[in-house]
C-alpha positions, 0 to 999 in steps of 0.5 A: 039776837040768839041766832047770831050768838052762841051760849057759852057755859063754863063749869068746874067741879065747884059749879058754873062760873060763866053763862053768857052769849058770845059771838065767837070762841077761840079754844086751845087744842093739841092741834092748835087753836079752834074757832067756834061760831054760832050755827057751826057744826057740832063738835066735841073738843079736848081743850088743852090748858091755856087761854080761851078767848070769848068775844061777846057783843060788847066785851072780850072775855079771857078764860084761863083753863086747866084744860077739859072738854068742850061740847058745842052744837052750834047753839050752845058751847059747854066747857067742863074744866077742873079750873077756870079763871075769867077776866076782861084783861090779862092782868085780871086773869094773872091775878085770878090764876095766882090766887087760884093756884095758891090755894090747895085744891083736891081737884087739881091734885087729882088731875095731877095724879091722873096725868102721872097714871096716864103717862105710866100706862102709856109708857107700859103700853109702848114698852118703855119704863119710867126713869127708875127702870123698874116699870110703872106697876112694879 
């Protein structure tokens, strides 16, 4: 059965949150949804914040993620993300997200700071400046 399934591992900075066999994955990327199956070509994807759908042998698993990186070699897919909430229904995922986002988290705060920094650097490289007109670095 291992040849017909893909081992899915989801890790956050706090540790592993999922490790199970799936038949297929649907992953949000900046160019749209990407589907992955067992024995697929090797891939490395930048995952956008959103919902990953993992179809298992006997259940469907919804994984709300804050984005991250996914590496797949056709046998195993590993998703590294700062936040993952897993549930078997939309209601379970919504409840888990509300709980997770209600707690202060240094990882999420750091990601927010890094995104602002990245935006500022890109604006500087493009020759534009933030709304204050003073440039990002001074």
